C-alpha positions in Angstrom: -26.1 -23.1 -3.2 -22.8 -21.6 -3.3 -19.3 -21.6 -4.8 -18.3 -24.5 -2.7 -21.3 -26.8 -2.7 -22.3 -29.1 -5.5 -24.6 -27.2 -8.4 -27.6 -29.4 -9.7 -27.4 -28.1 -13.0 -30.8 -29.2 -14.0 -32.6 -27.2 -11.0 -31.2 -23.9 -11.6 -32.9 -22.6 -14.4 -35.4 -20.4 -12.1 -35.0 -16.6 -12.0 -34.7 -16.7 -7.7 -31.3 -18.4 -8.1 -27.9 -16.3 -8.4 -27.2 -15.1 -11.7 -23.6 -16.7 -12.3 -25.3 -20.0 -11.2 -28.3 -19.5 -13.7 -25.5 -18.6 -16.3 -23.6 -21.9 -15.6 -26.6 -23.7 -15.7 -27.7 -22.3 -19.2 -24.2 -23.2 -20.7 -24.5 -26.7 -19.2 -27.9 -27.0 -21.2 -26.0 -25.9 -24.4 -23.7 -28.6 -23.8 -26.0 -31.0 -24.5 -27.4 -29.3 -27.5 -24.3 -28.1 -29.4 -20.9 -30.0 -29.7 -18.7 -26.9 -30.1 -19.7 -25.1 -26.9 -18.4 -26.8 -24.2 -15.5 -24.6 -23.6 -17.9 -21.9 -23.2 -19.0 -23.7 -19.7 -15.3 -23.6 -18.7 -15.2 -19.7 -19.2 -18.0 -19.3 -16.8 -16.4 -21.0 -13.9 -14.8 -18.8 -10.8 -14.2 -21.2 -8.2 -12.0 -24.5 -8.1 -15.5 -26.2 -7.1 -17.2 -25.0 -10.3 -14.2 -26.2 -12.7 -14.5 -29.7 -10.9 -18.4 -29.5 -11.4 -18.0 -28.5 -15.0 -15.1 -31.4 -15.7 -17.9 -33.8 -14.0 -20.4 -32.5 -16.7 -18.2 -33.0 -19.4 -17.0 -36.6 -18.7 -20.6 -37.7 -18.1 -21.8 -36.3 -21.3 -19.1 -38.4 -23.1 -17.6 -34.8 -24.7 -14.5 -35.1 -22.9 -13.3 -38.4 -23.8 -14.4 -37.9 -27.6 -13.4 -34.4 -28.1 -10.0 -33.3 -29.6 -6.9 -31.7 -27.4 -8.7 -28.3 -27.6 -11.3 -29.2 -25.1 -8.3 -31.0 -22.7 -6.1 -27.7 -22.9 -9.2 -25.9 -21.8 -10.0 -27.7 -19.0 -6.0 -27.7 -17.8 -6.2 -24.4 -18.1 -8.9 -23.7 -16.2 -7.6 -25.7 -13.1 -4.5 -23.7 -13.5 -6.1 -20.3 -13.5 -8.9 -20.6 -10.8 -7.8 -23.8 -8.6 -4.1 -22.8 -7.4 -4.8 -25.6 -5.0 -5.4 -28.6 -6.9 -2.8 -28.6 -10.0 -2.9 -32.2 -9.8 -6.2 -32.1 -10.9 -4.6 -30.7 -14.2 -2.0 -33.4 -14.1 -5.2 -35.8 -14.1 -6.8 -34.2 -17.4 -3.3 -34.8 -18.8 -3.3 -38.4 -17.9 -6.8 -38.8 -19.6 -5.4 -37.0 -22.7 -3.1 -39.6 -23.1 -5.1 -42.4 -21.8 -7.5 -41.4 -24.9 -4.5 -41.5 -27.1 -4.6 -37.9 -28.3 -1.6 -36.2 -29.0 -0.7 -32.7 -26.9 0.0 -29.7 -29.0 2.0 -26.6 -28.3 -0.5 -25.2 -25.6 -0.8 -28.5 -23.5 2.4 -28.0 -21.6 2.4 -24.2 -21.2 -1.0 -24.4 -19.5 0.2 -28.1 -17.3 3.2 -26.2 -16.3 1.7 -23.3 -15.1 -0.9 -25.3 -12.9 2.0 -27.3 -11.6 4.1 -24.1 -11.1 1.3 -23.1 -8.1 1.7 -25.6 -5.8 4.8 -26.9 -4.0 3.4 -30.5 -4.1 3.4 -30.7 -8.1 7.0 -30.3 -8.3 7.2 -34.1 -9.5 4.6 -33.6 -12.2 6.4 -30.4 -13.6 9.6 -32.2 -14.2 7.4 -35.0 -15.6 5.7 -32.7 -17.9 8.9 -31.6 -18.9 10.5 -35.0 -19.8 7.1 -35.5 -22.0 7.6 -32.5 -23.5 11.3 -33.5 -24.8 10.0 -36.9 -25.8 7.4 -35.4 -28.0 9.6 -32.9 -29.4 8.1 -29.6 -28.0 11.2 -28.8 -25.9 12.6 -26.5 -29.0 8.9 -24.7 -29.1 8.9 -20.9 -27.5 6.0 -21.4 -25.8 6.8 -24.5 -24.2 10.2 -23.3 -23.4 9.1 -20.0 -21.8 6.8 -22.1 -19.8 9.4 -24.4 -18.6 11.3 -21.1 -17.3 8.6 -19.9 -15.6 8.0 -22.9 -13.6 11.7 -23.2 -12.6 11.9 -19.4 -12.1 8.6 -19.5 -9.7 9.9 -22.4 -7.9 13.4 -20.4 -7.5 15.1 -22.9 -9.2 17.2 -20.3 -11.2 19.9 -22.5 -12.4 17.3 -24.6 -14.0 15.5 -21.6 -15.3 19.1 -19.7 -16.3 20.1 -23.1 -18.4 16.8 -23.3 -20.1 17.2 -19.6 -21.1 20.9 -20.0 -22.6 20.1 -23.4 -24.3 17.0 -22.4 -26.2 17.3 -21.5 -29.8 14.1 -19.4 -29.7 13.9 -17.0 -27.1 11.6 -13.5 -26.8 10.9 -10.8 -24.4 8.8 -13.2 -22.2 11.9 -15.6 -21.8 13.8 -12.7 -20.2 11.2 -11.3 -18.3 10.2 -14.5 -16.6 14.0 -14.7 -15.8 14.1 -11.2 -14.6 10.9 -11.7 -12.2 12.5 -15.0 -10.7 15.7 -13.3 -9.8 14.0 -10.7 -8.4 11.8 -12.6 -6.4 14.8 -14.3 -4.5 16.5 -10.8 -4.3 19.2 -10.9 -6.5 18.8 -7.9 -8.0 22.3 -7.6 -9.3 21.8 -10.7 -11.7 18.3 -9.2 -12.7 20.3 -6.4 -13.9 23.2 -8.2 -15.4 20.7 -9.9 -17.7 18.4 -7.0 -18.4 21.3 -5.0 -19.5 22.5 -7.9 -22.0 18.7 -8.3 -23.4 18.7 -7.9 -27.1 15.4 -6.2 -27.0 13.3 -4.5 -24.1 9.5 -3.7 -23.7 7.5 -2.1 -21.4 7.1 -5.2 -19.3 11.2 -5.8 -18.9 11.6 -2.1 -18.0 8.9 -2.4 -15.1 9.9 -5.7 -13.9 13.6 -4.3 -13.5 12.6 -0.8 -11.8 10.2 -3.0 -9.5 13.1 -5.2 -9.0 15.2 -2.4 -7.7 12.4 -0.8 -5.4 11.8 -4.3 -3.9 15.2 -4.9 -3.0 15.8 -1.5 -1.3 17.3 0.3 -4.5 14.9 3.5 -5.0 17.3 5.4 -6.4 18.5 3.2 -8.8 15.0 2.2 -9.5 14.1 5.9 -10.3 17.3 6.5 -12.4 16.2 3.3 -14.4 12.8 5.0 -14.9 14.0 8.1 -16.3 16.1 6.3 -18.5 13.2 4.0 -19.6 11.7 7.4 -20.6 14.5 8.6 -22.4 14.4 5.6 -24.8 10.8 6.4 -25.6 8.6 3.7 -23.6 5.4 4.7 -22.2 4.9 3.5 -18.3 2.2 1.1 -17.5 0.2 1.0 -14.1 2.7 -1.4 -12.6 5.6 0.8 -13.3 3.9 3.9 -11.8 3.1 1.9 -8.9 6.7 1.0 -8.3 7.8 4.5 -8.8 5.7 5.5 -6.4 6.9 3.4 -4.0 10.5 4.6 -4.6 9.6 7.9 -4.0 7.9 7.3 -0.8 11.2 5.5 0.2 13.5 8.3 -0.6 11.1 11.1 0.1 11.4 12.1 -3.6 8.0 14.3 -3.3 8.5 16.1 -6.5 8.9 13.0 -8.6 5.9 11.6 -6.9 4.1 14.7 -7.6 5.0 14.3 -11.3 3.5 10.7 -11.5 0.3 11.9 -9.8 0.5 14.8 -12.8 1.1 12.4 -15.5 -1.9 10.4 -14.3 -4.1 13.6 -14.5 -2.8 14.8 -17.8 -3.1 11.4 -19.6 -6.8 10.7 -18.0 -5.5 7.8 -16.3 -8.3 7.1 -13.5 -7.1 6.8 -9.8 -8.0 3.2 -9.4 -7.4 1.6 -5.9 -4.2 0.5 -6.4 -2.5 3.8 -7.8 -4.7 5.8 -5.3 -3.1 3.9 -2.5 0.3 4.1 -4.0 -0.3 7.8 -3.9 -1.4 7.8 -0.4 1.5 6.0 1.0 3.7 8.1 -1.4 2.3 11.5 -0.2 2.3 10.1 3.6 5.7 9.1 3.6 7.1 12.4 1.9 5.0 14.6 4.6 2.3 15.7 2.6 -0.5 14.0 4.9 -3.2 16.5 3.6 -2.2 15.6 0.2 -2.5 12.3 0.9 -6.1 12.8 2.3 -7.1 14.8 -0.9 -6.3 11.4 -2.9 -7.9 9.1 -0.2 -11.4 11.4 -0.2 -11.4 11.6 -3.9 -11.1 7.6 -4.4 -14.6 6.1 -5.6 -13.3 2.9 -4.5 -11.3 1.8 -1.3 -9.9 -1.3 -0.2 -8.8 -2.4 3.2 -5.3 -1.5 2.4 -6.3 2.2 1.0 -8.1 2.7 4.9 -4.8 1.0 6.3 -2.4 2.8 4.6 -4.2 6.6 5.3 -4.5 5.5 9.0 -1.2 4.5 9.4 0.0 7.8 7.5 -1.7 9.8 9.7 -0.7 8.1 13.0 3.1 8.6 12.1 2.2 12.3 11.6 1.2 12.6 15.1 -2.5 12.8 14.3 -3.6 10.1 16.3 -7.3 11.5 16.7 -7.7 11.5 13.3 -6.4 8.3 12.3 -8.6 6.8 15.0 -11.7 8.6 13.8 -10.7 7.1 10.4 -10.2 3.5 12.0 -14.0 3.9 13.0 -15.3 4.8 9.7 -13.8 2.2 8.3 -15.8 -0.2 10.6 -18.9 1.6 9.7 -18.4 1.6 6.0 -18.4 -2.5 6.5 -14.6 -3.3 5.9 -13.5 -5.3 8.8 -10.0 -4.6 9.7 -7.3 -6.9 9.7 -4.3 -7.4 12.3 -2.1 -4.7 9.9 -5.1 -2.1 10.1 -5.0 -2.9 13.9 -1.1 -2.1 14.1 -2.3 1.2 12.5 -4.8 2.0 14.8 -2.8 1.0 18.0 0.4 3.3 16.7 -2.1 6.4 16.5 -3.1 5.2 20.3 0.7 5.6 20.6 1.2 8.7 19.0 -1.6 10.8 20.6 -1.0 9.0 24.2 -4.4 7.0 24.6 -3.3 4.5 26.7 -6.8 3.4 27.8 -8.2 3.3 23.8 -5.3 1.6 23.3 -5.8 -1.2 26.0 -9.6 -1.2 24.3 -8.5 -2.0 20.8 -5.9 -4.3 21.6 -8.5 -6.4 23.5 -11.3 -6.3 20.9 -9.0 -7.9 18.5 -9.7 -11.3 20.0 -13.0 -10.6 21.9 -14.8 -8.6 18.8 -12.7 -9.6 15.7 -11.7 -13.0 16.6 -7.7 -12.1 15.6 -5.0 -13.2 17.8 -2.8 -10.3 18.4 1.1 -11.0 17.1 4.4 -9.8 18.5 3.8 -6.6 16.4 0.4 -5.7 18.3 2.1 -6.3 21.6 5.0 -4.4 20.9 2.8 -1.4 19.8 1.1 -1.9 23.5 4.2 -1.9 24.9 4.9 1.2 23.2 2.0 3.2 24.5 2.3 2.3 28.0 6.5 2.8 28.0 5.7 6.4 25.9 3.5 7.5 28.8 5.8 6.5 31.9 3.7 3.3 32.9 6.8 1.2 32.5 5.7 -1.7 35.2 2.8 -2.2 33.3 4.9 -2.4 30.0 6.8 -5.2 31.5 4.0 -6.9 32.9 2.8 -7.1 29.4 5.9 -8.4 28.3 6.2 -11.1 30.9 2.5 -12.4 30.3 3.2 -12.4 26.5 2.4 -15.9 24.9 5.7 -15.3 22.8 9.2 -14.2 23.5 9.7 -10.4 23.2 11.8 -9.5 20.3 14.0 -6.5 19.8 11.2 -4.0 19.0 9.4 -4.2 22.5 13.0 -4.2 24.4 13.6 -1.1 22.2 10.1 0.6 22.9 10.9 0.1 26.7 14.1 1.4 25.9 12.6 4.8 24.8 10.4 5.1 27.5 13.6 4.6 30.2 15.5 7.2 28.3 12.4 9.8 28.2 11.2 9.0 31.7 14.9 8.9 33.0 14.6 5.0 34.3 18.5 3.8 34.6 17.7 1.0 36.6 15.1 -0.6 34.1 17.2 0.5 31.1 20.1 -1.3 32.6 18.3 -4.5 32.2 16.8 -4.1 29.1 20.1 -3.5 27.7 21.3 -7.0 28.7 18.7 -8.3 26.8 18.8 -6.4 23.5 22.6 -7.2 23.2 21.5 -11.2 23.8 19.1 -10.3 20.8 21.2 -7.9 18.6 24.7 -8.1 20.1 26.1 -6.4 17.1 23.3 -3.2 17.2 25.5 -0.3 17.9 22.4 1.6 18.8 21.5 -0.1 21.6 25.1 0.8 23.4 24.5 4.5 22.4 21.2 4.8 24.0 22.2 3.3 27.1 25.3 5.8 27.1 22.6 8.8 26.2 20.7 7.5 29.6 24.0 7.4 31.6 24.9 10.9 30.4 21.5 12.5 31.0 21.6 11.1 34.3 25.0 12.7 35.5 26.9 9.3 35.1 29.6 10.4 32.7 32.1 7.7 33.4 29.2 5.2 32.9 28.6 6.6 29.6 32.4 6.5 28.8 32.3 2.8 29.8 29.8 1.6 27.4 31.6 3.6 24.8 34.7 1.5 26.1 32.7 -1.7 25.5 31.5 -0.9 22.0 35.2 -0.3 20.9 36.5 -3.8 22.5 33.9 -5.7 21.0 34.2 -4.2 17.7 30.7 -2.9 17.5 30.0 0.1 15.4 27.2 2.8 15.4 25.1 3.3 12.1 26.6 6.2 10.3 23.6 8.9 10.4 22.5 9.7 6.8 19.7 12.2 5.8 18.8 13.6 2.8 16.8 16.3 1.4 15.2 17.0 -2.2 16.0 20.2 -4.0 14.9 21.0 -7.6 13.5 17.7 -8.2 17.1 16.1 -7.1 17.5 14.2 -3.8 21.1 15.3 -1.9 22.3 12.7 0.4 24.5 13.6 3.4 26.3 11.2 6.0 27.7 12.2 9.3 31.6 13.5 9.0 31.4 13.0 5.1 32.6 16.2 3.6 32.2 14.9 -0.2 29.4 17.3 -1.2 30.8 19.8 -4.0 29.1 22.7 -2.1 30.5 21.6 1.4 32.4 24.8 1.9 29.2 27.0 1.3 27.4 24.6 3.4 29.8 24.7 6.5 29.8 28.2 6.3 26.0 28.5 6.4 26.1 26.5 9.2 28.4 28.9 11.2 25.4 31.2 10.2 23.2 29.1 11.3 24.9 28.6 15.0 25.6 32.0 15.7 21.8 32.9 15.4 20.4 30.3 17.2 22.8 30.9 20.1 21.2 34.1 20.5 17.8 32.0 21.3 19.9 30.1 23.8 21.2 27.1 22.0 24.1 25.5 24.0 25.3 22.0 22.1 24.4 19.1 23.9 27.8 17.3 24.4 26.3 14.2 25.8 25.5 13.0 22.2 29.3 13.0 21.8 31.0 10.1 23.4 34.3 10.4 22.6 37.0 11.7 24.6 37.6 14.9 23.1 37.9 18.7 23.5 35.0 20.9 24.0 35.7 22.5 20.8 36.0 19.0 18.8 32.7 18.1 20.4 31.0 21.4 18.8 32.5 20.3 15.3 31.3 16.8 15.4 27.9 17.7 16.5 27.9 20.5 13.7 28.7 17.5 11.1 25.7 15.3 11.8 23.8 14.5 8.5 20.5 16.6 9.5 22.3 19.7 10.3 24.6 19.3 7.3 21.0 18.8 5.0 19.2 21.7 6.9 21.9 24.1 6.1 22.3 22.9 2.2 18.5 23.6 2.1 18.7 27.2 3.6 21.6 28.2 1.1 19.1 28.0 -1.8 15.6 28.8 -0.1 16.9 31.1 2.9 14.5 32.9 5.2 10.6 32.8 5.4 10.2 30.6 2.0 6.5 29.1 1.9 8.0 25.5 0.9 8.9 23.4 3.8 12.2 21.9 4.1 11.7 18.0 3.9 14.4 15.8 5.5 14.6 12.2 5.5 16.7 10.6 8.0 17.6 6.7 8.7 18.1 6.8 12.5 16.0 8.1 15.4 16.8 12.3 15.4 19.4 12.8 18.3 18.3 15.4 20.8 20.8 17.8 20.1 19.6 17.9 16.4 15.7 18.0 17.5 16.3 21.1 19.3 18.7 22.7 16.8 15.5 21.9 14.2 13.0 23.4 16.4 15.3 26.7 17.0 16.1 27.3 13.2 12.3 27.0 12.2 11.6 29.7 14.6 14.5 31.9 13.6 14.3 31.4 9.7 10.5 31.2 9.8 10.6 27.7 8.1 8.6 24.9 8.3 10.7 21.8 8.3 9.5 18.4 8.0 12.0 15.3 9.2 11.1 11.6 8.9 13.3 9.7 11.1 13.1 5.8 11.7 10.0 5.8 13.7 7.8 9.0 12.8 7.6 12.3 11.6 8.3 15.7 13.1 6.9 18.7 11.9 8.7 21.8 13.3 7.0 25.3 13.3 8.0 28.4 15.2 9.9 26.7 17.7 7.8 23.7 18.3 7.5 20.2 17.2 4.1 17.8 16.6 5.9 14.9 18.4 5.7 17.3 21.9 9.2 16.4 22.2 8.6 12.4 22.9 9.9 10.3 19.9 
């Protein structure tokens, strides 16, 4: 007796049966006794099977054929809400309504269209419903029109949805919100924003949808700016808004704004439920405050798989692999089974902690213990574990035995191992594979040139640079951001447009003079252009993270307690990594840098990555 087996309604009134089935049986008995109670039966249904059983019970009792439109509407709605895989059942109920010569009302079509929007096979049924609505004169009804906009927007047919929005005599915020969400779903945030700006009136759902749209499409700064405008216009954020804002803070490293959201939740007495709690964990971990992330995690009364996984991955990217694996074990003991994403977090932890055999064991347990077939991401993590620890031949063996073709991530992991362990021969082979997969990825050429330069093959390094020029391949410019006073300042390599640039460059000269006393020598192999040595020094000085550090030290200076937090879009180069270690020592500052793959926490001249990244 379960939700997927038929319910013998006349045999479920004994105390030993599950409560929800006893309630369903009791309501079914009421149906025979009270003619106005059938809709209560549908309200008790929580699965598709139960809806079908209730449908059968109503049909056998004769109530369905004799009832008004009201009960048909309730049944259509039930199929649409709890049976997303069975929209044609809702269509069948509508057809029965018509055969009974009953006339649909303004509620019938919204329920029917919502059911049809939830499965690809119901496209024709949804269009037929639109034709019926027009024929019966409901096309001008606000609820019906909004349901039609929703139907087409969910299916990605935005031209049809927009035509309905423009052509309708009656619209409200729901009409526009649905259209905005449709644009966001397909990544067209520009059209969504244009529509948002033209809206005659907005509500909190509208603002939340637009903020979420910017964040989901990678425009976190625009999302945060819109959130500020939302507050200025007097709208109070809801839970969905705050989750989006926390995600934006995580993307750009806006710790102070993320802390403001946390404080807002506490000041308003809003409990940290599983969704907000997980968002706070993600924000703190990605903003470099993994201890605060742990505080939120440990204080949560309810945790789901995503909460555990987010905390595990957060610890792993901060280089705290042992703790991450301990948490993974605690999750298993709590009765929550890991999924494929949780295993990625565990394998990343092994990689950052250098635990090769543990990584192999976890990888093998996926299929042997949990019945999860490893995906390419899991193979990539295992290859990374091996390559980081110098076991490059074993890593290549994994690549050759994989059941799928290796992607760029896997070859890049081997390339990183080659760079760290000086294996030029294998690096040359890997580069050929990477260029086949990603012919316009300048980072591939730069990594090979750096490997050549590190091994003394400077002519080969220059040849790689010349090849890039001939092919028109450009290196992605480095971009670093630092948050000061609640504002995020962004620096791009070589860009001198910051209003305080003169002071920043003067500060860098001071920094460079002090770290040279500690033995700093500019690493010219990071500059592949044929220029004079002095010009190479100048080019290195304009790397984006150096500018960000100099800017941060302008205001905070020596020995400040608050860490400097920098977000970098690329892997930190070896020269900047060495410089940051020395700055942390000379200025007695903790510096946290989040690059493309992990966090680096610099203290007293050392880095948490142990010089492998």
